[in-house]
HTML snippet that shows the backbone in 3Dmol.js (N, CA, C, O; Angstrom):
<script src="https://3Dmol.org/build/3Dmol-min.js"></script>
<div id="view" style="width:600px;height:400px;position:relative"></div>
<script>
const pdb = `
ATOM      1  N   MET A   1    -109.930  15.092-168.009  1.00  0.00           N
ATOM      2  CA  MET A   1    -111.244  14.868-167.457  1.00  0.00           C
ATOM      3  C   MET A   1    -112.055  13.964-168.387  1.00  0.00           C
ATOM      4  O   MET A   1    -111.980  14.080-169.611  1.00  0.00           O
ATOM      5  N   ILE A   2    -112.813  13.081-167.794  1.00  0.00           N
ATOM      6  CA  ILE A   2    -113.735  12.223-168.528  1.00  0.00           C
ATOM      7  C   ILE A   2    -115.131  12.783-168.307  1.00  0.00           C
ATOM      8  O   ILE A   2    -115.475  13.149-167.183  1.00  0.00           O
ATOM      9  N   GLN A   3    -115.932  12.855-169.342  1.00  0.00           N
ATOM     10  CA  GLN A   3    -117.272  13.402-169.210  1.00  0.00           C
ATOM     11  C   GLN A   3    -118.298  12.290-169.277  1.00  0.00           C
ATOM     12  O   GLN A   3    -118.245  11.430-170.155  1.00  0.00           O
ATOM     13  N   LEU A   4    -119.237  12.317-168.336  1.00  0.00           N
ATOM     14  CA  LEU A   4    -120.337  11.361-168.287  1.00  0.00           C
ATOM     15  C   LEU A   4    -121.638  12.118-168.481  1.00  0.00           C
ATOM     16  O   LEU A   4    -121.692  13.322-168.230  1.00  0.00           O
ATOM     17  N   PHE A   5    -122.682  11.440-168.923  1.00  0.00           N
ATOM     18  CA  PHE A   5    -123.975  12.078-169.116  1.00  0.00           C
ATOM     19  C   PHE A   5    -124.999  11.439-168.201  1.00  0.00           C
ATOM     20  O   PHE A   5    -125.023  10.220-168.032  1.00  0.00           O
ATOM     21  N   ARG A   6    -125.841  12.264-167.616  1.00  0.00           N
ATOM     22  CA  ARG A   6    -126.934  11.795-166.772  1.00  0.00           C
ATOM     23  C   ARG A   6    -128.220  11.920-167.569  1.00  0.00           C
ATOM     24  O   ARG A   6    -128.221  12.487-168.663  1.00  0.00           O
ATOM     25  N   LYS A   7    -129.309  11.401-167.037  1.00  0.00           N
ATOM     26  CA  LYS A   7    -130.595  11.446-167.729  1.00  0.00           C
ATOM     27  C   LYS A   7    -130.972  12.865-168.133  1.00  0.00           C
ATOM     28  O   LYS A   7    -131.591  13.059-169.179  1.00  0.00           O
ATOM     29  N   GLN A   8    -130.615  13.855-167.331  1.00  0.00           N
ATOM     30  CA  GLN A   8    -130.942  15.233-167.629  1.00  0.00           C
ATOM     31  C   GLN A   8    -129.978  15.825-168.655  1.00  0.00           C
ATOM     32  O   GLN A   8    -130.031  17.021-168.942  1.00  0.00           O
ATOM     33  N   ARG A   9    -129.115  15.006-169.197  1.00  0.00           N
ATOM     34  CA  ARG A   9    -128.106  15.427-170.159  1.00  0.00           C
ATOM     35  C   ARG A   9    -127.133  16.433-169.573  1.00  0.00           C
ATOM     36  O   ARG A   9    -126.557  17.249-170.292  1.00  0.00           O
ATOM     37  N   ARG A  10    -126.957  16.367-168.268  1.00  0.00           N
ATOM     38  CA  ARG A  10    -125.974  17.198-167.592  1.00  0.00           C
ATOM     39  C   ARG A  10    -124.625  16.505-167.690  1.00  0.00           C
ATOM     40  O   ARG A  10    -124.519  15.306-167.434  1.00  0.00           O
ATOM     41  N   THR A  11    -123.626  17.234-168.049  1.00  0.00           N
ATOM     42  CA  THR A  11    -122.286  16.667-168.154  1.00  0.00           C
ATOM     43  C   THR A  11    -121.627  16.673-166.783  1.00  0.00           C
ATOM     44  O   THR A  11    -121.639  17.683-166.079  1.00  0.00           O
ATOM     45  N   VAL A  12    -121.054  15.540-166.415  1.00  0.00           N
ATOM     46  CA  VAL A  12    -120.334  15.410-165.155  1.00  0.00           C
ATOM     47  C   VAL A  12    -118.881  15.135-165.499  1.00  0.00           C
ATOM     48  O   VAL A  12    -118.582  14.225-166.272  1.00  0.00           O
ATOM     49  N   LYS A  13    -117.990  15.910-164.935  1.00  0.00           N
ATOM     50  CA  LYS A  13    -116.566  15.717-165.194  1.00  0.00           C
ATOM     51  C   LYS A  13    -115.944  14.915-164.057  1.00  0.00           C
ATOM     52  O   LYS A  13    -116.145  15.210-162.879  1.00  0.00           O
ATOM     53  N   VAL A  14    -115.191  13.905-164.437  1.00  0.00           N
ATOM     54  CA  VAL A  14    -114.513  13.053-163.468  1.00  0.00           C
ATOM     55  C   VAL A  14    -113.022  13.111-163.775  1.00  0.00           C
ATOM     56  O   VAL A  14    -112.609  12.776-164.885  1.00  0.00           O
ATOM     57  N   PRO A  15    -112.203  13.532-162.803  1.00  0.00           N
ATOM     58  CA  PRO A  15    -110.765  13.536-163.051  1.00  0.00           C
ATOM     59  C   PRO A  15    -110.272  12.136-163.418  1.00  0.00           C
ATOM     60  O   PRO A  15    -110.761  11.145-162.876  1.00  0.00           O
ATOM     61  N   ALA A  16    -109.325  12.051-164.320  1.00  0.00           N
ATOM     62  CA  ALA A  16    -108.816  10.756-164.787  1.00  0.00           C
ATOM     63  C   ALA A  16    -108.306   9.894-163.648  1.00  0.00           C
ATOM     64  O   ALA A  16    -108.492   8.677-163.663  1.00  0.00           O
ATOM     65  N   GLU A  17    -107.657  10.514-162.648  1.00  0.00           N
ATOM     66  CA  GLU A  17    -107.120   9.716-161.536  1.00  0.00           C
ATOM     67  C   GLU A  17    -108.241   9.114-160.688  1.00  0.00           C
ATOM     68  O   GLU A  17    -108.071   8.037-160.116  1.00  0.00           O
ATOM     69  N   VAL A  18    -109.370   9.791-160.603  1.00  0.00           N
ATOM     70  CA  VAL A  18    -110.526   9.241-159.887  1.00  0.00           C
ATOM     71  C   VAL A  18    -111.124   8.078-160.675  1.00  0.00           C
ATOM     72  O   VAL A  18    -111.466   7.044-160.102  1.00  0.00           O
ATOM     73  N   ALA A  19    -111.246   8.252-161.988  1.00  0.00           N
ATOM     74  CA  ALA A  19    -111.757   7.177-162.843  1.00  0.00           C
ATOM     75  C   ALA A  19    -110.857   5.954-162.751  1.00  0.00           C
ATOM     76  O   ALA A  19    -111.345   4.827-162.666  1.00  0.00           O
ATOM     77  N   ASP A  20    -109.549   6.169-162.767  1.00  0.00           N
ATOM     78  CA  ASP A  20    -108.607   5.052-162.658  1.00  0.00           C
ATOM     79  C   ASP A  20    -108.711   4.361-161.311  1.00  0.00           C
ATOM     80  O   ASP A  20    -108.676   3.133-161.238  1.00  0.00           O
ATOM     81  N   ARG A  21    -108.838   5.139-160.241  1.00  0.00           N
ATOM     82  CA  ARG A  21    -108.958   4.556-158.902  1.00  0.00           C
ATOM     83  C   ARG A  21    -110.237   3.729-158.792  1.00  0.00           C
ATOM     84  O   ARG A  21    -110.233   2.652-158.196  1.00  0.00           O
ATOM     85  N   PHE A  22    -111.334   4.232-159.368  1.00  0.00           N
ATOM     86  CA  PHE A  22    -112.596   3.503-159.371  1.00  0.00           C
ATOM     87  C   PHE A  22    -112.444   2.190-160.145  1.00  0.00           C
ATOM     88  O   PHE A  22    -112.832   1.130-159.654  1.00  0.00           O
ATOM     89  N   GLY A  23    -111.889   2.260-161.333  1.00  0.00           N
ATOM     90  CA  GLY A  23    -111.724   1.068-162.161  1.00  0.00           C
ATOM     91  C   GLY A  23    -110.846   0.018-161.510  1.00  0.00           C
ATOM     92  O   GLY A  23    -111.116  -1.179-161.612  1.00  0.00           O
ATOM     93  N   GLU A  24    -109.800   0.467-160.844  1.00  0.00           N
ATOM     94  CA  GLU A  24    -108.897  -0.467-160.186  1.00  0.00           C
ATOM     95  C   GLU A  24    -109.514  -1.052-158.912  1.00  0.00           C
ATOM     96  O   GLU A  24    -109.254  -2.208-158.576  1.00  0.00           O
ATOM     97  N   ALA A  25    -110.319  -0.274-158.207  1.00  0.00           N
ATOM     98  CA  ALA A  25    -110.902  -0.732-156.942  1.00  0.00           C
ATOM     99  C   ALA A  25    -111.919  -1.848-157.149  1.00  0.00           C
ATOM    100  O   ALA A  25    -112.064  -2.727-156.300  1.00  0.00           O
ATOM    101  N   PHE A  26    -112.620  -1.812-158.277  1.00  0.00           N
ATOM    102  CA  PHE A  26    -113.665  -2.805-158.530  1.00  0.00           C
ATOM    103  C   PHE A  26    -113.128  -3.902-159.442  1.00  0.00           C
ATOM    104  O   PHE A  26    -113.566  -4.057-160.582  1.00  0.00           O
ATOM    105  N   GLY A  27    -112.178  -4.652-158.919  1.00  0.00           N
ATOM    106  CA  GLY A  27    -111.525  -5.702-159.685  1.00  0.00           C
ATOM    107  C   GLY A  27    -112.166  -7.066-159.498  1.00  0.00           C
ATOM    108  O   GLY A  27    -113.314  -7.181-159.070  1.00  0.00           O
ATOM    109  N   GLN A  28    -111.406  -8.089-159.826  1.00  0.00           N
ATOM    110  CA  GLN A  28    -111.901  -9.463-159.856  1.00  0.00           C
ATOM    111  C   GLN A  28    -112.352  -9.957-158.485  1.00  0.00           C
ATOM    112  O   GLN A  28    -113.373 -10.637-158.382  1.00  0.00           O
ATOM    113  N   ILE A  29    -111.609  -9.626-157.432  1.00  0.00           N
ATOM    114  CA  ILE A  29    -111.980 -10.101-156.097  1.00  0.00           C
ATOM    115  C   ILE A  29    -113.315  -9.500-155.685  1.00  0.00           C
ATOM    116  O   ILE A  29    -114.196 -10.209-155.199  1.00  0.00           O
ATOM    117  N   ALA A  30    -113.465  -8.199-155.878  1.00  0.00           N
ATOM    118  CA  ALA A  30    -114.728  -7.538-155.538  1.00  0.00           C
ATOM    119  C   ALA A  30    -115.872  -8.108-156.363  1.00  0.00           C
ATOM    120  O   ALA A  30    -116.962  -8.339-155.840  1.00  0.00           O
ATOM    121  N   ALA A  31    -115.629  -8.333-157.642  1.00  0.00           N
ATOM    122  CA  ALA A  31    -116.681  -8.876-158.510  1.00  0.00           C
ATOM    123  C   ALA A  31    -117.130 -10.241-158.009  1.00  0.00           C
ATOM    124  O   ALA A  31    -118.328 -10.519-157.952  1.00  0.00           O
ATOM    125  N   GLY A  32    -116.190 -11.081-157.652  1.00  0.00           N
ATOM    126  CA  GLY A  32    -116.527 -12.413-157.169  1.00  0.00           C
ATOM    127  C   GLY A  32    -117.299 -12.399-155.857  1.00  0.00           C
ATOM    128  O   GLY A  32    -118.124 -13.275-155.598  1.00  0.00           O
ATOM    129  N   ASP A  33    -117.021 -11.395-155.034  1.00  0.00           N
ATOM    130  CA  ASP A  33    -117.685 -11.303-153.727  1.00  0.00           C
ATOM    131  C   ASP A  33    -119.034 -10.601-153.785  1.00  0.00           C
ATOM    132  O   ASP A  33    -119.916 -10.897-152.979  1.00  0.00           O
ATOM    133  N   ILE A  34    -119.210  -9.680-154.721  1.00  0.00           N
ATOM    134  CA  ILE A  34    -120.360  -8.779-154.690  1.00  0.00           C
ATOM    135  C   ILE A  34    -121.332  -8.944-155.849  1.00  0.00           C
ATOM    136  O   ILE A  34    -122.537  -8.773-155.660  1.00  0.00           O
ATOM    137  N   ALA A  35    -120.853  -9.267-157.027  1.00  0.00           N
ATOM    138  CA  ALA A  35    -121.670  -9.195-158.250  1.00  0.00           C
ATOM    139  C   ALA A  35    -122.977  -9.979-158.168  1.00  0.00           C
ATOM    140  O   ALA A  35    -124.013  -9.509-158.639  1.00  0.00           O
ATOM    141  N   GLU A  36    -122.935 -11.151-157.583  1.00  0.00           N
ATOM    142  CA  GLU A  36    -124.154 -11.967-157.505  1.00  0.00           C
ATOM    143  C   GLU A  36    -125.184 -11.383-156.547  1.00  0.00           C
ATOM    144  O   GLU A  36    -126.361 -11.733-156.621  1.00  0.00           O
ATOM    145  N   LEU A  37    -124.759 -10.498-155.649  1.00  0.00           N
ATOM    146  CA  LEU A  37    -125.665  -9.890-154.689  1.00  0.00           C
ATOM    147  C   LEU A  37    -126.440  -8.703-155.271  1.00  0.00           C
ATOM    148  O   LEU A  37    -127.448  -8.279-154.705  1.00  0.00           O
ATOM    149  N   LEU A  38    -125.972  -8.174-156.390  1.00  0.00           N
ATOM    150  CA  LEU A  38    -126.610  -7.020-157.017  1.00  0.00           C
ATOM    151  C   LEU A  38    -127.835  -7.437-157.812  1.00  0.00           C
ATOM    152  O   LEU A  38    -127.896  -8.545-158.345  1.00  0.00           O
ATOM    153  N   THR A  39    -128.809  -6.542-157.886  1.00  0.00           N
ATOM    154  CA  THR A  39    -129.922  -6.782-158.807  1.00  0.00           C
ATOM    155  C   THR A  39    -129.401  -6.574-160.222  1.00  0.00           C
ATOM    156  O   THR A  39    -128.323  -6.014-160.419  1.00  0.00           O
ATOM    157  N   CYS A  40    -130.165  -7.024-161.198  1.00  0.00           N
ATOM    158  CA  CYS A  40    -129.748  -6.826-162.589  1.00  0.00           C
ATOM    159  C   CYS A  40    -129.625  -5.332-162.913  1.00  0.00           C
ATOM    160  O   CYS A  40    -128.703  -4.919-163.616  1.00  0.00           O
ATOM    161  N   GLY A  41    -130.550  -4.534-162.399  1.00  0.00           N
ATOM    162  CA  GLY A  41    -130.500  -3.093-162.634  1.00  0.00           C
ATOM    163  C   GLY A  41    -129.274  -2.445-162.025  1.00  0.00           C
ATOM    164  O   GLY A  41    -128.648  -1.580-162.639  1.00  0.00           O
ATOM    165  N   GLU A  42    -128.930  -2.867-160.815  1.00  0.00           N
ATOM    166  CA  GLU A  42    -127.732  -2.334-160.157  1.00  0.00           C
ATOM    167  C   GLU A  42    -126.474  -2.722-160.926  1.00  0.00           C
ATOM    168  O   GLU A  42    -125.581  -1.901-161.131  1.00  0.00           O
ATOM    169  N   LEU A  43    -126.415  -3.975-161.346  1.00  0.00           N
ATOM    170  CA  LEU A  43    -125.258  -4.432-162.107  1.00  0.00           C
ATOM    171  C   LEU A  43    -125.142  -3.672-163.420  1.00  0.00           C
ATOM    172  O   LEU A  43    -124.048  -3.249-163.793  1.00  0.00           O
ATOM    173  N   ASN A  44    -126.243  -3.496-164.116  1.00  0.00           N
ATOM    174  CA  ASN A  44    -126.211  -2.773-165.396  1.00  0.00           C
ATOM    175  C   ASN A  44    -125.741  -1.336-165.204  1.00  0.00           C
ATOM    176  O   ASN A  44    -124.980  -0.819-166.022  1.00  0.00           O
ATOM    177  N   ALA A  45    -126.188  -0.687-164.128  1.00  0.00           N
ATOM    178  CA  ALA A  45    -125.764   0.682-163.852  1.00  0.00           C
ATOM    179  C   ALA A  45    -124.262   0.733-163.567  1.00  0.00           C
ATOM    180  O   ALA A  45    -123.561   1.606-164.077  1.00  0.00           O
ATOM    181  N   LEU A  46    -123.773  -0.199-162.756  1.00  0.00           N
ATOM    182  CA  LEU A  46    -122.345  -0.253-162.452  1.00  0.00           C
ATOM    183  C   LEU A  46    -121.538  -0.508-163.717  1.00  0.00           C
ATOM    184  O   LEU A  46    -120.513   0.138-163.937  1.00  0.00           O
ATOM    185  N   ALA A  47    -121.981  -1.429-164.540  1.00  0.00           N
ATOM    186  CA  ALA A  47    -121.278  -1.743-165.784  1.00  0.00           C
ATOM    187  C   ALA A  47    -121.273  -0.539-166.720  1.00  0.00           C
ATOM    188  O   ALA A  47    -120.270  -0.288-167.388  1.00  0.00           O
ATOM    189  N   ASP A  48    -122.364   0.203-166.779  1.00  0.00           N
ATOM    190  CA  ASP A  48    -122.418   1.407-167.612  1.00  0.00           C
ATOM    191  C   ASP A  48    -121.394   2.440-167.154  1.00  0.00           C
ATOM    192  O   ASP A  48    -120.724   3.062-167.978  1.00  0.00           O
ATOM    193  N   VAL A  49    -121.272   2.622-165.832  1.00  0.00           N
ATOM    194  CA  VAL A  49    -120.281   3.565-165.307  1.00  0.00           C
ATOM    195  C   VAL A  49    -118.880   3.090-165.654  1.00  0.00           C
ATOM    196  O   VAL A  49    -118.038   3.888-166.068  1.00  0.00           O
ATOM    197  N   MET A  50    -118.625   1.807-165.491  1.00  0.00           N
ATOM    198  CA  MET A  50    -117.298   1.276-165.817  1.00  0.00           C
ATOM    199  C   MET A  50    -116.948   1.503-167.282  1.00  0.00           C
ATOM    200  O   MET A  50    -115.834   1.920-167.600  1.00  0.00           O
ATOM    201  N   ARG A  51    -117.896   1.229-168.172  1.00  0.00           N
ATOM    202  CA  ARG A  51    -117.652   1.466-169.602  1.00  0.00           C
ATOM    203  C   ARG A  51    -117.401   2.947-169.866  1.00  0.00           C
ATOM    204  O   ARG A  51    -116.495   3.302-170.620  1.00  0.00           O
ATOM    205  N   SER A  52    -118.197   3.802-169.250  1.00  0.00           N
ATOM    206  CA  SER A  52    -118.055   5.247-169.448  1.00  0.00           C
ATOM    207  C   SER A  52    -116.708   5.761-168.962  1.00  0.00           C
ATOM    208  O   SER A  52    -116.176   6.726-169.510  1.00  0.00           O
ATOM    209  N   LEU A  53    -116.162   5.128-167.947  1.00  0.00           N
ATOM    210  CA  LEU A  53    -114.873   5.538-167.400  1.00  0.00           C
ATOM    211  C   LEU A  53    -113.696   4.880-168.106  1.00  0.00           C
ATOM    212  O   LEU A  53    -112.543   5.098-167.732  1.00  0.00           O
ATOM    213  N   GLY A  54    -113.983   4.077-169.124  1.00  0.00           N
ATOM    214  CA  GLY A  54    -112.914   3.458-169.901  1.00  0.00           C
ATOM    215  C   GLY A  54    -112.507   2.079-169.440  1.00  0.00           C
ATOM    216  O   GLY A  54    -111.384   1.648-169.706  1.00  0.00           O
ATOM    217  N   TYR A  55    -113.395   1.370-168.752  1.00  0.00           N
ATOM    218  CA  TYR A  55    -113.105   0.025-168.267  1.00  0.00           C
ATOM    219  C   TYR A  55    -114.109  -1.001-168.798  1.00  0.00           C
ATOM    220  O   TYR A  55    -114.818  -1.629-168.012  1.00  0.00           O
ATOM    221  N   PRO A  56    -114.177  -1.179-170.110  1.00  0.00           N
ATOM    222  CA  PRO A  56    -115.150  -2.137-170.650  1.00  0.00           C
ATOM    223  C   PRO A  56    -114.853  -3.575-170.237  1.00  0.00           C
ATOM    224  O   PRO A  56    -115.778  -4.374-170.092  1.00  0.00           O
ATOM    225  N   GLY A  57    -113.600  -3.913-170.048  1.00  0.00           N
ATOM    226  CA  GLY A  57    -113.253  -5.265-169.608  1.00  0.00           C
ATOM    227  C   GLY A  57    -113.746  -5.550-168.202  1.00  0.00           C
ATOM    228  O   GLY A  57    -114.212  -6.653-167.914  1.00  0.00           O
ATOM    229  N   ARG A  58    -113.646  -4.569-167.335  1.00  0.00           N
ATOM    230  CA  ARG A  58    -114.159  -4.725-165.970  1.00  0.00           C
ATOM    231  C   ARG A  58    -115.673  -4.868-165.991  1.00  0.00           C
ATOM    232  O   ARG A  58    -116.238  -5.669-165.246  1.00  0.00           O
ATOM    233  N   ALA A  59    -116.331  -4.089-166.850  1.00  0.00           N
ATOM    234  CA  ALA A  59    -117.792  -4.179-166.964  1.00  0.00           C
ATOM    235  C   ALA A  59    -118.204  -5.584-167.378  1.00  0.00           C
ATOM    236  O   ALA A  59    -119.153  -6.144-166.830  1.00  0.00           O
ATOM    237  N   GLU A  60    -117.502  -6.145-168.330  1.00  0.00           N
ATOM    238  CA  GLU A  60    -117.810  -7.498-168.791  1.00  0.00           C
ATOM    239  C   GLU A  60    -117.537  -8.525-167.697  1.00  0.00           C
ATOM    240  O   GLU A  60    -118.317  -9.460-167.516  1.00  0.00           O
ATOM    241  N   MET A  61    -116.437  -8.358-166.967  1.00  0.00           N
ATOM    242  CA  MET A  61    -116.091  -9.273-165.884  1.00  0.00           C
ATOM    243  C   MET A  61    -117.186  -9.261-164.809  1.00  0.00           C
ATOM    244  O   MET A  61    -117.594 -10.319-164.329  1.00  0.00           O
ATOM    245  N   TRP A  62    -117.659  -8.074-164.432  1.00  0.00           N
ATOM    246  CA  TRP A  62    -118.724  -7.968-163.440  1.00  0.00           C
ATOM    247  C   TRP A  62    -120.014  -8.589-163.953  1.00  0.00           C
ATOM    248  O   TRP A  62    -120.718  -9.268-163.204  1.00  0.00           O
ATOM    249  N   THR A  63    -120.330  -8.364-165.221  1.00  0.00           N
ATOM    250  CA  THR A  63    -121.545  -8.928-165.803  1.00  0.00           C
ATOM    251  C   THR A  63    -121.489 -10.451-165.781  1.00  0.00           C
ATOM    252  O   THR A  63    -122.474 -11.109-165.446  1.00  0.00           O
ATOM    253  N   GLU A  64    -120.343 -11.004-166.135  1.00  0.00           N
ATOM    254  CA  GLU A  64    -120.188 -12.459-166.118  1.00  0.00           C
ATOM    255  C   GLU A  64    -120.283 -13.014-164.699  1.00  0.00           C
ATOM    256  O   GLU A  64    -120.909 -14.050-164.481  1.00  0.00           O
ATOM    257  N   ALA A  65    -119.663 -12.329-163.729  1.00  0.00           N
ATOM    258  CA  ALA A  65    -119.729 -12.783-162.333  1.00  0.00           C
ATOM    259  C   ALA A  65    -121.167 -12.707-161.811  1.00  0.00           C
ATOM    260  O   ALA A  65    -121.614 -13.585-161.072  1.00  0.00           O
ATOM    261  N   HIS A  66    -121.874 -11.666-162.197  1.00  0.00           N
ATOM    262  CA  HIS A  66    -123.277 -11.511-161.794  1.00  0.00           C
ATOM    263  C   HIS A  66    -124.139 -12.612-162.403  1.00  0.00           C
ATOM    264  O   HIS A  66    -125.008 -13.169-161.733  1.00  0.00           O
ATOM    265  N   ALA A  67    -123.898 -12.920-163.658  1.00  0.00           N
ATOM    266  CA  ALA A  67    -124.698 -13.910-164.371  1.00  0.00           C
ATOM    267  C   ALA A  67    -124.624 -15.299-163.747  1.00  0.00           C
ATOM    268  O   ALA A  67    -125.541 -16.104-163.907  1.00  0.00           O
ATOM    269  N   GLN A  68    -123.543 -15.579-163.041  1.00  0.00           N
ATOM    270  CA  GLN A  68    -123.401 -16.888-162.399  1.00  0.00           C
ATOM    271  C   GLN A  68    -124.485 -17.119-161.359  1.00  0.00           C
ATOM    272  O   GLN A  68    -124.838 -18.262-161.070  1.00  0.00           O
ATOM    273  N   GLY A  69    -125.019 -16.029-160.791  1.00  0.00           N
ATOM    274  CA  GLY A  69    -126.062 -16.156-159.785  1.00  0.00           C
ATOM    275  C   GLY A  69    -127.459 -15.881-160.303  1.00  0.00           C
ATOM    276  O   GLY A  69    -128.426 -15.911-159.542  1.00  0.00           O
ATOM    277  N   ASP A  70    -127.568 -15.608-161.609  1.00  0.00           N
ATOM    278  CA  ASP A  70    -128.884 -15.322-162.189  1.00  0.00           C
ATOM    279  C   ASP A  70    -129.781 -16.549-162.175  1.00  0.00           C
ATOM    280  O   ASP A  70    -129.331 -17.678-162.367  1.00  0.00           O
ATOM    281  N   ALA A  71    -131.039 -16.298-161.945  1.00  0.00           N
ATOM    282  CA  ALA A  71    -132.046 -17.362-162.063  1.00  0.00           C
ATOM    283  C   ALA A  71    -132.386 -17.542-163.530  1.00  0.00           C
ATOM    284  O   ALA A  71    -132.122 -16.661-164.348  1.00  0.00           O
ATOM    285  N   GLU A  72    -132.963 -18.663-163.856  1.00  0.00           N
ATOM    286  CA  GLU A  72    -133.363 -18.911-165.241  1.00  0.00           C
ATOM    287  C   GLU A  72    -134.313 -17.807-165.700  1.00  0.00           C
ATOM    288  O   GLU A  72    -135.266 -17.463-165.001  1.00  0.00           O
ATOM    289  N   GLY A  73    -134.041 -17.263-166.876  1.00  0.00           N
ATOM    290  CA  GLY A  73    -134.878 -16.201-167.431  1.00  0.00           C
ATOM    291  C   GLY A  73    -134.380 -14.802-167.128  1.00  0.00           C
ATOM    292  O   GLY A  73    -134.918 -13.838-167.673  1.00  0.00           O
ATOM    293  N   ASP A  74    -133.353 -14.651-166.263  1.00  0.00           N
ATOM    294  CA  ASP A  74    -132.798 -13.328-165.997  1.00  0.00           C
ATOM    295  C   ASP A  74    -132.046 -12.835-167.232  1.00  0.00           C
ATOM    296  O   ASP A  74    -131.703 -13.619-168.117  1.00  0.00           O
ATOM    297  N   SER A  75    -131.797 -11.536-167.278  1.00  0.00           N
ATOM    298  CA  SER A  75    -131.268 -10.921-168.501  1.00  0.00           C
ATOM    299  C   SER A  75    -129.800 -11.141-168.751  1.00  0.00           C
ATOM    300  O   SER A  75    -129.309 -10.734-169.804  1.00  0.00           O
ATOM    301  N   HIS A  76    -129.069 -11.761-167.848  1.00  0.00           N
ATOM    302  CA  HIS A  76    -127.626 -11.926-168.079  1.00  0.00           C
ATOM    303  C   HIS A  76    -127.370 -13.370-168.396  1.00  0.00           C
ATOM    304  O   HIS A  76    -126.225 -13.757-168.629  1.00  0.00           O
TER     305      HIS A  76
END
`;
const viewer = $3Dmol.createViewer("view");
viewer.addModel(pdb, "pdb");
viewer.setStyle({}, {cartoon: {color: "spectrum"}});
viewer.zoomTo();
viewer.render();
</script>
């Protein structure tokens, strides 16, 4: 089980196979199709979940794909 923390400091347990399925589902094709449509806050939240589930490379890939659509002055 992987443990995540919420704002209330409640521990959430995610089975490893669910974390793996999530990480695999949000790959390069999805990032290219969706990342630019997300707000910066939505992207940051998704990237945080990916990192927490053990997919820091996917988080970076999504951040980079999102940044391609950022306006000047955006945080990515």
